[in-house]
Each structure stands twice: as C-alpha cells, then as structure tokens.
MARKOL-458833 format. One record per residue (C-alpha): x, y, z. Coordinates in nm, 2 decimals, always signed. Each point is the difference from the previous one (the first is absolute). Example, Ala and Ser with C-alpha at 12.3 -4.5 7.8 and 13.67 -1.06 7.14 Angstrom:
# residues 2
{node {+1.23 -0.45 +0.78}}
{node {+0.14 +0.34 -0.07}}
This chain:
# residues 595
{node {-0.65 -1.71 -1.55}}
{node {-0.19 +0.25 +0.22}}
{node {-0.33 -0.18 -0.02}}
{node {+0.16 -0.33 +0.12}}
{node {+0.13 +0.16 +0.32}}
{node {-0.34 +0.11 +0.15}}
{node {-0.36 +0.03 -0.11}}
{node {-0.03 +0.30 -0.23}}
{node {-0.35 +0.09 +0.10}}
{node {+0.00 +0.32 +0.22}}
{node {-0.27 +0.23 +0.11}}
{node {+0.18 +0.33 +0.06}}
{node {+0.29 +0.17 -0.19}}
{node {+0.19 +0.25 +0.21}}
{node {+0.20 +0.26 -0.19}}
{node {+0.26 +0.22 +0.17}}
{node {+0.29 +0.21 -0.14}}
{node {+0.21 -0.13 +0.29}}
{node {-0.01 -0.31 +0.22}}
{node {+0.24 -0.06 +0.29}}
{node {+0.06 -0.38 +0.05}}
{node {+0.36 -0.04 +0.11}}
{node {+0.26 +0.23 +0.15}}
{node {+0.25 -0.07 -0.28}}
{node {-0.26 +0.04 -0.28}}
{node {-0.01 +0.37 -0.09}}
{node {-0.35 -0.01 -0.13}}
{node {-0.14 +0.27 +0.22}}
{node {+0.07 +0.36 +0.12}}
{node {-0.20 +0.02 +0.31}}
{node {-0.35 -0.02 +0.16}}
{node {-0.20 -0.07 -0.31}}
{node {+0.22 -0.30 -0.09}}
{node {+0.02 -0.13 +0.36}}
{node {-0.38 +0.02 +0.03}}
{node {-0.03 -0.20 -0.33}}
{node {+0.24 -0.27 +0.12}}
{node {-0.19 -0.03 +0.33}}
{node {-0.33 -0.01 -0.18}}
{node {+0.12 -0.29 -0.22}}
{node {+0.13 -0.19 +0.31}}
{node {-0.33 +0.04 +0.17}}
{node {-0.18 -0.12 -0.31}}
{node {+0.22 -0.32 +0.01}}
{node {-0.07 -0.04 +0.37}}
{node {-0.37 -0.01 -0.04}}
{node {+0.02 -0.19 -0.33}}
{node {-0.15 +0.27 -0.22}}
{node {+0.03 -0.10 -0.37}}
{node {+0.21 +0.31 -0.10}}
{node {+0.27 +0.07 -0.26}}
{node {+0.21 +0.32 +0.02}}
{node {+0.17 +0.20 -0.28}}
{node {+0.28 +0.26 +0.02}}
{node {+0.31 +0.11 -0.20}}
{node {+0.35 -0.13 +0.03}}
{node {+0.25 +0.27 +0.09}}
{node {+0.35 -0.11 -0.09}}
{node {+0.15 +0.32 +0.16}}
{node {-0.24 +0.00 +0.29}}
{node {-0.11 +0.33 +0.16}}
{node {+0.35 +0.12 +0.11}}
{node {+0.26 -0.07 +0.27}}
{node {+0.03 +0.30 +0.23}}
{node {+0.33 +0.14 +0.11}}
{node {+0.03 +0.28 +0.25}}
{node {+0.30 +0.24 +0.04}}
{node {+0.14 +0.15 +0.32}}
{node {-0.25 +0.28 -0.02}}
{node {-0.29 -0.23 -0.10}}
{node {+0.02 +0.08 -0.37}}
{node {-0.18 -0.29 -0.18}}
{node {+0.14 -0.16 -0.31}}
{node {-0.16 -0.29 -0.19}}
{node {+0.15 -0.31 -0.16}}
{node {-0.17 -0.27 -0.21}}
{node {-0.07 -0.33 +0.16}}
{node {+0.16 -0.31 -0.15}}
{node {-0.18 -0.33 +0.06}}
{node {-0.02 -0.34 -0.16}}
{node {-0.36 -0.05 -0.11}}
{node {+0.05 -0.37 -0.05}}
{node {+0.08 -0.05 +0.37}}
{node {-0.34 +0.10 +0.10}}
{node {-0.24 -0.05 -0.30}}
{node {-0.09 -0.27 -0.24}}
{node {-0.03 +0.10 -0.37}}
{node {-0.33 -0.09 -0.17}}
{node {-0.03 -0.13 -0.36}}
{node {-0.27 +0.23 -0.15}}
{node {+0.10 +0.32 -0.18}}
{node {-0.25 +0.27 -0.08}}
{node {+0.03 +0.33 -0.17}}
{node {-0.12 +0.36 +0.04}}
{node {+0.02 +0.26 -0.27}}
{node {+0.16 +0.33 +0.11}}
{node {-0.03 +0.26 -0.28}}
{node {+0.09 -0.22 -0.30}}
{node {+0.23 -0.23 +0.19}}
{node {-0.08 -0.35 +0.12}}
{node {+0.12 -0.05 +0.36}}
{node {+0.04 -0.36 +0.10}}
{node {-0.06 -0.09 +0.37}}
{node {+0.08 -0.31 +0.20}}
{node {-0.10 -0.08 +0.35}}
{node {+0.20 -0.11 +0.31}}
{node {-0.19 -0.19 +0.27}}
{node {+0.03 +0.02 +0.37}}
{node {-0.22 -0.23 +0.22}}
{node {-0.12 +0.14 +0.33}}
{node {-0.08 -0.29 +0.24}}
{node {-0.26 +0.05 +0.27}}
{node {-0.01 -0.14 +0.35}}
{node {-0.20 -0.30 -0.11}}
{node {+0.22 -0.07 -0.31}}
{node {-0.23 +0.17 -0.26}}
{node {+0.19 +0.20 -0.26}}
{node {-0.07 +0.32 -0.19}}
{node {+0.21 +0.07 -0.31}}
{node {+0.15 +0.34 -0.06}}
{node {+0.10 +0.09 -0.36}}
{node {+0.26 +0.26 -0.07}}
{node {+0.00 +0.13 -0.36}}
{node {+0.33 +0.04 -0.17}}
{node {+0.07 +0.19 -0.33}}
{node {+0.38 -0.06 +0.01}}
{node {-0.01 -0.23 -0.30}}
{node {+0.23 -0.01 -0.31}}
{node {-0.30 +0.04 -0.24}}
{node {-0.08 +0.35 +0.15}}
{node {+0.14 +0.34 -0.09}}
{node {+0.27 +0.11 +0.24}}
{node {-0.22 +0.28 +0.15}}
{node {-0.28 -0.25 +0.06}}
{node {+0.22 -0.25 +0.17}}
{node {+0.06 +0.28 +0.26}}
{node {-0.37 +0.04 +0.08}}
{node {+0.03 -0.27 +0.27}}
{node {+0.32 +0.15 +0.12}}
{node {-0.07 +0.24 +0.29}}
{node {-0.30 +0.04 +0.23}}
{node {-0.14 +0.35 -0.02}}
{node {+0.28 +0.11 -0.22}}
{node {+0.01 +0.21 -0.32}}
{node {-0.22 +0.27 -0.13}}
{node {-0.38 -0.01 -0.02}}
{node {+0.01 -0.17 -0.35}}
{node {+0.21 -0.27 +0.15}}
{node {-0.23 -0.04 +0.30}}
{node {-0.31 -0.02 -0.23}}
{node {+0.17 -0.26 -0.21}}
{node {+0.06 -0.21 +0.31}}
{node {-0.37 +0.04 +0.09}}
{node {-0.09 -0.13 -0.35}}
{node {+0.21 -0.30 +0.06}}
{node {-0.14 -0.06 +0.34}}
{node {-0.37 +0.05 -0.08}}
{node {-0.04 -0.12 -0.36}}
{node {+0.30 -0.24 +0.00}}
{node {-0.11 -0.14 +0.33}}
{node {-0.34 -0.10 -0.12}}
{node {+0.14 -0.16 -0.31}}
{node {+0.26 -0.19 +0.20}}
{node {-0.26 -0.14 +0.23}}
{node {-0.19 -0.12 -0.30}}
{node {+0.31 -0.17 -0.15}}
{node {+0.06 -0.17 +0.34}}
{node {-0.34 -0.15 +0.00}}
{node {-0.18 +0.24 +0.24}}
{node {-0.31 +0.05 -0.22}}
{node {-0.28 -0.02 +0.26}}
{node {+0.10 +0.28 +0.23}}
{node {-0.30 +0.17 +0.16}}
{node {+0.17 +0.30 +0.17}}
{node {+0.28 +0.23 -0.09}}
{node {+0.14 +0.20 +0.29}}
{node {+0.20 +0.31 -0.07}}
{node {+0.23 +0.09 +0.29}}
{node {+0.02 +0.38 -0.09}}
{node {-0.05 +0.15 -0.35}}
{node {+0.32 -0.13 -0.16}}
{node {-0.18 -0.31 -0.13}}
{node {-0.31 +0.19 -0.12}}
{node {+0.07 -0.08 -0.37}}
{node {-0.10 -0.36 +0.07}}
{node {-0.36 +0.14 -0.04}}
{node {+0.07 +0.10 -0.36}}
{node {+0.12 -0.35 -0.08}}
{node {-0.31 -0.15 +0.17}}
{node {-0.22 +0.24 -0.21}}
{node {+0.17 -0.11 -0.32}}
{node {-0.06 -0.37 +0.10}}
{node {-0.37 +0.06 +0.06}}
{node {-0.04 +0.19 -0.33}}
{node {+0.18 -0.27 -0.20}}
{node {-0.20 -0.27 +0.17}}
{node {-0.31 +0.17 -0.12}}
{node {+0.13 +0.01 -0.35}}
{node {+0.01 +0.38 +0.00}}
{node {+0.28 +0.26 -0.07}}
{node {-0.13 +0.26 +0.24}}
{node {-0.12 -0.01 +0.36}}
{node {-0.35 +0.04 +0.12}}
{node {-0.14 +0.06 +0.34}}
{node {-0.05 -0.37 +0.07}}
{node {+0.37 -0.05 -0.04}}
{node {+0.08 +0.27 +0.25}}
{node {-0.24 -0.15 +0.25}}
{node {+0.15 -0.35 -0.04}}
{node {+0.35 +0.13 +0.06}}
{node {-0.11 +0.22 +0.29}}
{node {-0.16 -0.30 +0.17}}
{node {+0.34 -0.18 +0.00}}
{node {+0.22 +0.28 +0.13}}
{node {+0.10 +0.11 +0.35}}
{node {+0.21 +0.31 +0.06}}
{node {+0.19 +0.10 +0.32}}
{node {+0.12 +0.36 +0.01}}
{node {+0.28 +0.08 +0.25}}
{node {+0.07 +0.37 -0.08}}
{node {-0.18 +0.27 +0.20}}
{node {+0.11 +0.30 -0.21}}
{node {-0.09 +0.07 -0.37}}
{node {+0.36 +0.06 -0.10}}
{node {+0.10 -0.35 +0.10}}
{node {-0.21 -0.17 -0.27}}
{node {+0.16 -0.09 -0.33}}
{node {-0.10 +0.23 -0.28}}
{node {+0.13 -0.01 -0.36}}
{node {-0.06 +0.20 -0.32}}
{node {-0.27 -0.17 -0.20}}
{node {+0.24 +0.03 -0.29}}
{node {+0.24 -0.24 +0.17}}
{node {-0.27 -0.27 +0.02}}
{node {-0.10 +0.06 -0.36}}
{node {+0.36 -0.04 -0.12}}
{node {+0.08 -0.30 +0.22}}
{node {-0.31 -0.21 -0.05}}
{node {-0.21 +0.14 -0.28}}
{node {-0.19 -0.33 -0.05}}
{node {-0.11 +0.00 +0.36}}
{node {-0.16 +0.35 -0.01}}
{node {-0.13 -0.02 -0.36}}
{node {-0.28 -0.24 +0.08}}
{node {-0.16 +0.24 +0.26}}
{node {-0.01 +0.29 -0.25}}
{node {-0.37 -0.05 -0.08}}
{node {-0.32 +0.20 +0.04}}
{node {-0.15 -0.25 +0.24}}
{node {-0.12 +0.20 +0.30}}
{node {+0.16 -0.24 +0.26}}
{node {+0.33 +0.02 -0.18}}
{node {-0.01 +0.38 -0.02}}
{node {-0.08 +0.02 +0.37}}
{node {+0.30 -0.23 +0.07}}
{node {+0.23 +0.22 -0.20}}
{node {-0.12 +0.31 +0.18}}
{node {+0.05 -0.17 +0.33}}
{node {+0.35 -0.12 -0.08}}
{node {+0.11 +0.33 -0.14}}
{node {-0.19 +0.20 +0.26}}
{node {-0.14 +0.24 -0.25}}
{node {-0.35 +0.15 -0.04}}
{node {-0.01 +0.02 -0.38}}
{node {-0.04 -0.31 -0.21}}
{node {+0.28 -0.06 -0.25}}
{node {-0.09 -0.17 -0.32}}
{node {+0.29 -0.23 +0.04}}
{node {+0.31 -0.07 +0.22}}
{node {+0.24 +0.15 -0.26}}
{node {-0.16 +0.34 +0.03}}
{node {+0.01 -0.02 +0.37}}
{node {+0.37 -0.07 -0.01}}
{node {+0.05 +0.29 -0.25}}
{node {-0.17 +0.24 +0.24}}
{node {+0.23 -0.09 +0.28}}
{node {-0.24 -0.22 +0.21}}
{node {+0.15 -0.22 +0.27}}
{node {-0.07 -0.36 +0.10}}
{node {-0.03 -0.05 +0.37}}
{node {+0.06 -0.37 +0.09}}
{node {-0.20 +0.04 +0.32}}
{node {-0.30 +0.12 -0.19}}
{node {+0.04 -0.28 -0.25}}
{node {+0.00 -0.25 +0.29}}
{node {-0.29 +0.18 +0.18}}
{node {-0.21 +0.00 -0.32}}
{node {+0.04 -0.37 -0.06}}
{node {-0.02 -0.15 +0.34}}
{node {-0.30 -0.15 +0.18}}
{node {+0.17 +0.04 +0.34}}
{node {+0.23 +0.28 +0.11}}
{node {+0.16 +0.04 +0.34}}
{node {+0.24 +0.21 +0.20}}
{node {+0.24 -0.16 +0.24}}
{node {-0.13 +0.13 +0.34}}
{node {-0.33 +0.14 +0.12}}
{node {+0.13 +0.36 +0.00}}
{node {+0.16 -0.05 -0.34}}
{node {-0.34 -0.11 -0.13}}
{node {-0.14 +0.33 +0.11}}
{node {+0.29 +0.19 -0.16}}
{node {-0.04 -0.19 -0.33}}
{node {-0.38 +0.06 -0.01}}
{node {+0.07 +0.37 +0.03}}
{node {+0.26 -0.02 -0.29}}
{node {-0.23 -0.21 -0.22}}
{node {-0.36 +0.11 +0.11}}
{node {-0.18 -0.18 -0.28}}
{node {+0.15 -0.34 +0.07}}
{node {-0.12 -0.23 +0.28}}
{node {+0.32 -0.08 +0.19}}
{node {+0.01 -0.25 +0.29}}
{node {+0.28 -0.06 +0.25}}
{node {+0.20 -0.31 +0.09}}
{node {+0.27 +0.07 +0.25}}
{node {+0.34 -0.14 -0.08}}
{node {+0.18 -0.26 +0.20}}
{node {+0.33 -0.18 +0.02}}
{node {+0.08 -0.37 -0.03}}
{node {+0.04 -0.09 +0.36}}
{node {+0.22 -0.30 -0.04}}
{node {+0.24 +0.19 -0.23}}
{node {+0.05 +0.30 +0.23}}
{node {+0.00 -0.17 +0.34}}
{node {+0.36 -0.03 +0.13}}
{node {+0.15 -0.34 +0.07}}
{node {-0.03 +0.06 +0.38}}
{node {-0.37 +0.09 -0.02}}
{node {-0.07 -0.28 -0.24}}
{node {+0.14 -0.24 +0.26}}
{node {-0.21 +0.16 +0.27}}
{node {-0.32 -0.02 -0.20}}
{node {+0.07 -0.36 -0.10}}
{node {+0.02 -0.09 +0.36}}
{node {-0.31 +0.19 +0.13}}
{node {-0.21 +0.06 -0.31}}
{node {+0.07 -0.29 -0.23}}
{node {-0.27 +0.08 -0.25}}
{node {+0.12 +0.36 -0.06}}
{node {+0.14 -0.07 -0.35}}
{node {-0.32 -0.16 -0.14}}
{node {-0.23 +0.24 +0.19}}
{node {+0.16 +0.34 +0.07}}
{node {-0.31 +0.10 +0.20}}
{node {+0.11 -0.24 +0.27}}
{node {+0.28 +0.25 +0.08}}
{node {-0.26 +0.17 +0.22}}
{node {+0.12 -0.26 +0.25}}
{node {+0.32 +0.20 +0.04}}
{node {-0.16 +0.16 +0.30}}
{node {+0.06 -0.32 +0.18}}
{node {+0.38 -0.02 -0.08}}
{node {+0.23 +0.01 +0.30}}
{node {+0.13 +0.36 +0.02}}
{node {+0.36 -0.12 +0.07}}
{node {+0.00 -0.22 -0.31}}
{node {-0.13 +0.29 -0.21}}
{node {+0.29 +0.21 +0.13}}
{node {+0.25 -0.28 -0.06}}
{node {-0.12 -0.04 -0.36}}
{node {+0.02 +0.38 -0.05}}
{node {+0.36 +0.01 +0.13}}
{node {+0.10 -0.27 -0.25}}
{node {-0.16 +0.20 -0.28}}
{node {+0.17 +0.32 +0.13}}
{node {+0.34 -0.17 +0.01}}
{node {-0.05 -0.10 -0.37}}
{node {-0.07 +0.36 -0.09}}
{node {+0.30 +0.14 +0.19}}
{node {+0.22 -0.26 -0.16}}
{node {-0.12 +0.10 -0.34}}
{node {+0.07 +0.37 +0.08}}
{node {+0.36 -0.10 +0.11}}
{node {+0.06 -0.19 -0.32}}
{node {-0.13 +0.26 -0.23}}
{node {+0.13 +0.32 +0.18}}
{node {+0.26 -0.11 +0.24}}
{node {-0.19 +0.17 +0.28}}
{node {-0.07 -0.19 +0.32}}
{node {-0.33 +0.11 +0.14}}
{node {-0.09 -0.03 +0.37}}
{node {-0.22 -0.31 +0.05}}
{node {-0.15 +0.16 +0.32}}
{node {-0.10 +0.33 -0.17}}
{node {-0.35 +0.06 -0.13}}
{node {+0.02 -0.05 -0.38}}
{node {-0.23 +0.18 -0.24}}
{node {-0.04 -0.14 -0.35}}
{node {-0.09 +0.19 -0.32}}
{node {+0.02 -0.16 -0.34}}
{node {-0.20 +0.15 -0.29}}
{node {+0.07 +0.13 -0.35}}
{node {+0.18 +0.33 +0.04}}
{node {-0.24 +0.26 -0.13}}
{node {-0.15 +0.32 +0.12}}
{node {-0.34 -0.10 +0.12}}
{node {+0.13 -0.28 +0.22}}
{node {+0.19 +0.26 +0.21}}
{node {+0.28 -0.22 +0.12}}
{node {+0.16 +0.31 +0.15}}
{node {-0.30 +0.11 +0.21}}
{node {+0.15 -0.14 +0.32}}
{node {+0.32 +0.20 -0.07}}
{node {-0.18 +0.33 -0.01}}
{node {+0.13 +0.11 +0.34}}
{node {+0.34 -0.16 +0.08}}
{node {+0.03 +0.18 +0.34}}
{node {-0.33 -0.15 +0.10}}
{node {+0.13 -0.35 -0.09}}
{node {+0.31 +0.06 +0.21}}
{node {-0.21 +0.11 +0.29}}
{node {-0.23 -0.30 -0.02}}
{node {+0.29 -0.25 -0.02}}
{node {+0.17 +0.17 +0.30}}
{node {-0.30 +0.03 +0.23}}
{node {-0.22 -0.30 -0.09}}
{node {+0.22 -0.27 -0.15}}
{node {+0.24 -0.07 -0.28}}
{node {-0.13 -0.09 -0.35}}
{node {+0.14 -0.07 -0.34}}
{node {-0.15 +0.02 -0.35}}
{node {+0.06 -0.24 -0.28}}
{node {-0.10 +0.12 -0.35}}
{node {-0.02 -0.17 -0.34}}
{node {-0.16 +0.08 -0.33}}
{node {+0.07 +0.09 -0.36}}
{node {-0.08 +0.32 -0.19}}
{node {-0.12 -0.04 -0.35}}
{node {+0.30 +0.10 -0.23}}
{node {-0.19 +0.30 -0.13}}
{node {-0.14 +0.11 +0.34}}
{node {+0.24 +0.28 +0.09}}
{node {-0.21 +0.09 +0.31}}
{node {+0.02 -0.35 +0.13}}
{node {+0.38 -0.01 -0.04}}
{node {+0.02 +0.33 +0.19}}
{node {-0.19 -0.16 +0.29}}
{node {+0.26 -0.27 +0.03}}
{node {+0.28 +0.26 +0.00}}
{node {-0.19 +0.19 +0.27}}
{node {-0.02 -0.31 +0.22}}
{node {+0.38 -0.05 -0.04}}
{node {+0.05 +0.37 +0.10}}
{node {-0.21 -0.05 +0.31}}
{node {+0.19 -0.32 +0.08}}
{node {+0.32 +0.20 +0.01}}
{node {-0.15 +0.28 +0.20}}
{node {-0.15 -0.23 +0.27}}
{node {+0.32 -0.21 +0.03}}
{node {-0.04 -0.23 +0.30}}
{node {-0.29 +0.18 +0.16}}
{node {-0.24 -0.19 -0.23}}
{node {+0.17 -0.26 -0.23}}
{node {-0.14 -0.01 -0.35}}
{node {+0.09 -0.25 -0.27}}
{node {-0.12 -0.01 -0.36}}
{node {+0.04 -0.34 -0.16}}
{node {+0.04 +0.00 -0.38}}
{node {-0.16 -0.23 -0.26}}
{node {-0.32 -0.08 +0.18}}
{node {-0.14 -0.34 -0.10}}
{node {-0.24 -0.27 +0.12}}
{node {+0.25 -0.15 +0.25}}
{node {+0.09 +0.33 +0.16}}
{node {-0.37 +0.09 +0.01}}
{node {-0.07 -0.31 +0.20}}
{node {+0.28 +0.07 +0.24}}
{node {-0.10 +0.36 +0.05}}
{node {-0.37 -0.07 +0.05}}
{node {+0.06 -0.28 +0.25}}
{node {+0.30 +0.13 +0.18}}
{node {-0.10 +0.36 +0.08}}
{node {-0.16 +0.09 +0.33}}
{node {-0.23 +0.25 -0.17}}
{node {-0.11 +0.05 -0.36}}
{node {-0.02 +0.36 -0.11}}
{node {-0.21 +0.12 -0.29}}
{node {-0.05 +0.37 -0.08}}
{node {-0.18 +0.04 -0.33}}
{node {-0.18 +0.32 -0.10}}
{node {-0.37 -0.05 +0.05}}
{node {-0.18 -0.13 -0.21}}
{node {+0.27 -0.11 -0.25}}
{node {+0.07 -0.34 +0.16}}
{node {-0.23 -0.23 -0.20}}
{node {+0.06 -0.28 +0.24}}
{node {+0.35 -0.08 +0.11}}
{node {+0.10 -0.35 +0.10}}
{node {+0.33 +0.03 +0.18}}
{node {-0.18 +0.06 +0.33}}
{node {-0.21 -0.32 -0.06}}
{node {+0.33 -0.20 -0.03}}
{node {+0.11 +0.16 +0.33}}
{node {-0.32 -0.10 +0.17}}
{node {+0.02 -0.37 -0.07}}
{node {+0.34 +0.02 +0.18}}
{node {-0.15 +0.18 +0.30}}
{node {+0.15 +0.34 -0.10}}
{node {-0.24 +0.28 +0.07}}
{node {-0.03 +0.30 -0.24}}
{node {+0.01 +0.37 +0.06}}
{node {-0.16 +0.14 -0.30}}
{node {-0.21 +0.28 -0.17}}
{node {-0.36 -0.10 -0.01}}
{node {+0.00 -0.07 -0.37}}
{node {-0.02 -0.31 -0.22}}
{node {-0.05 -0.32 +0.19}}
{node {+0.09 +0.15 +0.34}}
{node {-0.34 +0.17 +0.02}}
{node {-0.14 -0.35 +0.03}}
{node {+0.28 -0.16 +0.19}}
{node {+0.07 +0.26 +0.27}}
{node {-0.15 -0.06 +0.34}}
{node {+0.18 +0.27 +0.20}}
{node {+0.22 -0.15 +0.26}}
{node {-0.12 -0.35 -0.08}}
{node {+0.15 -0.09 -0.35}}
{node {+0.22 +0.31 -0.02}}
{node {-0.02 +0.38 -0.01}}
{node {-0.11 +0.27 -0.23}}
{node {+0.17 +0.32 -0.11}}
{node {-0.24 +0.29 -0.01}}
{node {-0.37 +0.00 +0.03}}
{node {-0.25 -0.19 -0.22}}
{node {-0.09 +0.21 -0.31}}
{node {-0.36 +0.10 -0.03}}
{node {-0.20 +0.07 -0.32}}
{node {+0.05 -0.09 -0.36}}
{node {+0.36 -0.12 -0.07}}
{node {+0.18 +0.13 -0.30}}
{node {+0.35 +0.05 -0.13}}
{node {-0.03 +0.37 +0.07}}
{node {-0.03 -0.05 +0.37}}
{node {+0.23 +0.23 +0.19}}
{node {+0.34 -0.12 +0.12}}
{node {+0.11 +0.10 +0.35}}
{node {+0.36 -0.13 +0.05}}
{node {+0.04 +0.20 +0.32}}
{node {-0.31 -0.14 +0.17}}
{node {+0.07 -0.36 -0.12}}
{node {+0.36 +0.02 +0.12}}
{node {-0.10 +0.13 +0.34}}
{node {-0.26 -0.28 +0.03}}
{node {+0.27 -0.25 -0.09}}
{node {+0.24 +0.14 +0.26}}
{node {-0.26 +0.01 +0.27}}
{node {-0.10 -0.37 -0.05}}
{node {+0.36 -0.11 +0.01}}
{node {+0.09 +0.22 +0.30}}
{node {-0.31 -0.05 +0.22}}
{node {-0.14 -0.33 -0.10}}
{node {+0.21 -0.25 -0.20}}
{node {+0.35 +0.03 +0.14}}
{node {-0.12 +0.01 +0.37}}
{node {-0.21 -0.31 -0.06}}
{node {+0.29 -0.18 -0.18}}
{node {+0.25 +0.07 +0.27}}
{node {-0.21 +0.02 +0.32}}
{node {-0.31 -0.21 -0.07}}
{node {+0.13 -0.28 -0.22}}
{node {-0.30 -0.23 +0.08}}
{node {-0.24 +0.27 -0.14}}
{node {+0.22 +0.03 -0.31}}
{node {-0.02 -0.38 -0.05}}
{node {-0.38 +0.03 +0.03}}
{node {+0.01 +0.24 -0.30}}
{node {+0.22 -0.24 -0.19}}
{node {-0.23 -0.29 +0.06}}
{node {-0.30 +0.21 -0.10}}
{node {+0.18 +0.10 -0.32}}
{node {+0.02 -0.37 -0.10}}
{node {-0.34 -0.10 +0.12}}
{node {-0.20 +0.29 -0.14}}
{node {+0.20 +0.12 -0.30}}
{node {+0.20 -0.31 -0.09}}
{node {-0.31 -0.21 -0.01}}
{node {-0.19 +0.23 -0.23}}
{node {+0.24 +0.20 -0.22}}
{node {+0.12 -0.29 -0.20}}
{node {-0.03 -0.11 -0.36}}
{node {-0.19 -0.32 +0.10}}
{node {-0.29 +0.22 +0.12}}
{node {+0.05 +0.24 -0.29}}
{node {-0.01 -0.27 -0.28}}
{node {-0.30 -0.16 +0.16}}
{node {-0.17 +0.34 -0.02}}
{node {+0.10 +0.04 -0.37}}
{node {-0.16 -0.34 -0.06}}
{node {-0.34 +0.09 +0.16}}
{node {-0.01 +0.37 -0.11}}
{node {+0.17 +0.00 -0.34}}
{node {+0.07 -0.33 -0.16}}
{node {-0.35 -0.16 +0.07}}
{node {-0.18 +0.33 -0.07}}
C-alpha cells in the first residue's frame, strides 16, 4: 500500500523524538519538535527526497492547567490517531530483554509549496500482540523513568531503521539524527553492515561505512542535558545489539571507549555494565557521524568546548516562513512579494513595503492575539498599549521572570514613558519544580502590579497560540542565561511578522541583532571563550532590559512610530529572509548530506 502512494526511493532519513505537524496532533513538546516539523516542511518545499521517523504518543506530552496561584497540573491528551494518520501495512519487531515488541507505522504526508510530499512515519507499539508494559512505550512523550526513556530510544533508533526497510526505503544515503535520542540507529546500521559482510562481529571498515552515512545535530549546550543511561540498561534491553561489538578489533575497542567515555579498555560490554559504566547517547552519535553540527554559530563554539576532540560545525536554525507568517502578513507578502513562499530570500524586499500597510497587517495580527487572550483568560487587553510577548518552556535558565525583578521600576516606566502589558505562555516539564515555581512567581507579580502593568499567563501553550503570540506582540522578549540558549526560534517567528526582538545576545540573536535596526540587545556582547560556567548577572541584565524599554523602545513606539516601523520592516527583510528552514535545509544539503 505504502509503495503505491509515492516513489519509495528517498535520499535522507530524518529521525526525531518529536515532530510538530498540526496543532491538534500532540506529537511534540516544544522547540525541538517544532524545528523538526519546520525542517520537514522546508524539505518538501525544495523537493528534497526525505523521509522522517518519530514515535506515536497516544497520551501526547501533557495538557497544562494553571491554578489561581499559577500552580501547574498536567493531564494526558486524548486524540484520535486515525483522524490525522494513515496506518501502514508492514509490521516489524524489536527485542527488548527477552520480549518481542511488534511495531506498526502511521503515515503523515507533508506537502510542499510545489506539491512534493515528504512522508513522516510515527512508530506505534500499542498492539495486542505486545506485553501490556510494552504497549505503553509509545504512550507519553518524555514520560517515565530512565529505563522507559531508553526503551523508547531503542524503538525509535533500531525500530525506525527496520521499519524503513520494511516500507521499501532500502537505498537511503544519509541518516540525520535530530538530537541524541535516535543515536541507536547507528547500532542497527552497524549490525546491517556486519551481516552484509557475512561476519558476526564488527570491524573498522563497518564503522567507517556507518559513519559516512550519519549526520548528527546537537541542540544542548550543557553536559547535563545529554541523555545518559547505565550501560547495564542497554545490555539488558538489547543484548544482541551490543554483543557483536564485544571484540578485540582495535576500531571496535576505540568505539566502546568513546561511547562509554572511559579510558580503560573493557574486554566486553558486559564487564563495562557490571562496573557501572554509562552510555551517553550524544557520544554514540558523535562517534558514528561524519558530520556534526550545533544550531547557531555561538552554539557551535560552545559545543566544540564541550567535545574538544570532535570537529563540530554550525548550521543556524530557522523557521518555516509560510507556516509562521500570520494571515495578514501572508496577504501583504502575496501582494508585494509574490515569490516569498518559493524563495524566502525574496523577503529582503520587505524594505519596500508601504509602512502604513505593514502597520495595518500588524494591527490585524495583534487583534487576533488579544482575542485569543480574551477567550482563554477572560481578560480584555488594551489594543493601544505596547504589548510584550514571552513564550518559552518554563525553566530556570530561560529566566522568564527577569523583567519582573524590580516591580517598582516597571510601575515607574509605565507611568512616565508609556503603558505596556506582558503576555506569557509556556509549560514547565512535569518534573521541573524550579520551572513551576517561575510560573507561580509570574502570577504573584501579576497580582502585585495589578493595573499598573497588566500581565497575563496563558495556559496550554501550543502551535496555534505560539503563532498568535509571535505575530501579535509589539515586541518579542527573550532572556536566557548566556550561553545556555543553543539557538532559539521564537524570535525568528516574530521576525517574519515584523515583530522586533529584545534579547540577550545568545543563540541565534548574536547573528540576528543589528542594534536599533532589527531589534535590541540586553546587556553587552560577551567576550572570550563561551562556556556553561559563564557568570550570571541578573541585576545587570535586568537593568539593561529596563533601560532599553524606558529610553529607547517605548519612546520610539509611542512618539516615533515611523522609526519603529523601520525596525519592523528590517526585521522581516534581514532576519525573516535568512533565519528560515529553507536556507537551513539547503545548507544541510551542501554541508552535510552531500559531504
């Protein structure tokens, strides 16, 4: 059935633990999944022969509920898989411990601007033939304990390769791992190479063949953020996969040492597991990839410091322009820049857009946001007031509360310079107590400020709300702790809608900020070698933020609207035309896939 729908021959297999495709498909948690979805859309637009693989999550990530004090509770997401996806015929199996886990695939077709389609396969273990505990492995995204998480990664990496083979994708040339969750696909490829050679143990030539096929994108700028599991878990879950690399071949021994990050050479994987060694999925992917990249130039520098023995390049992230451009701006671009969908770079022509029409499109987008706020919260915001948007995962290093550090200063700015309101959104991971406390802190500030500065926090942040926020705000705020923002893409979404950013010079903003032209920076540029141990100065960063609002941004918005519109048009022309997945995927093709 699958092969009759479209030609099965594909060049690139893109693996991601989460992929965001539709608002009502809970197949993602946040930025990683949104980037994956945008990448696939761009691949379809430029007719790249790609196929994508992820897992099916029948309970989604979670639905966020917020109490009166901002306390977050989580609920599973109910959705009808059959309404969005087409079940495929093949069944494959993966052995977990001594149990056979059967998998099926559900297909979603992503259609590009010229009609070309990229298939996305979601692997599903919820089948009657499976043990009850195994049926739950494709239940929740990022749920369960480490053993559950590793089991999911086995299904994604090993099961994903086997499913592609069953679906007829046998001539793939590149396997792109979007983060380390899919790193175990390299083990399956090694086994394929070994069996093809008629051997029972790998040799250096097998490692080189697999390495030549693999591309790895790392998104995490801190060591603690990389998946690491006890080697004993892997030995228990997939003993056959690790057994064939327990040999004395020098290349194999080096590979084991690299994966386990140990100096001594273990005689076999079993002994390594018994001695408490850990498997780091990032090291596995690094060891078996021909091309490795960070997701912004600065993140490439940070990654090279973390992994000094690995050549790491940088391809800066982007967003799918057509997806994240509001209806009002789509209409404006269609009239003045008709080629913008096929050629995002043509958005540089936004400098020629009539300012009054840019403002009219912005007001329509802002109205859509304020209407969404009214429906979700019952609060009617002032359409004339300067509106600041902030929507990120609620966690400590993103510092959503930085602007709330001095409430008296906020009252003074609003009174003396001009009124403003702040719209927040974002989920905290269920086990991130610190992130949950930040949401509660925002709610506390909201009550303290009352009408002096109106604050609203919208629950259950999703794709639709993200689009309304990034297009309808007057300013996009981003306050990560340097250098912990690998890239960030929300400000890119704002840029294609003419919304300038006020941001820490971290991630993509180091490249995208032209002070006073595309937006504004918080703090001074960092000098020297970036590292996770870089000092945090919340006081100085907050003061810089307040000074920019008070002395530059609010006066320009209220008193020199034409200048503000110039910044808006430059945000589209300079940042919108470059920080998009069309440019990003083309760079992957030239730098990684054709390497």
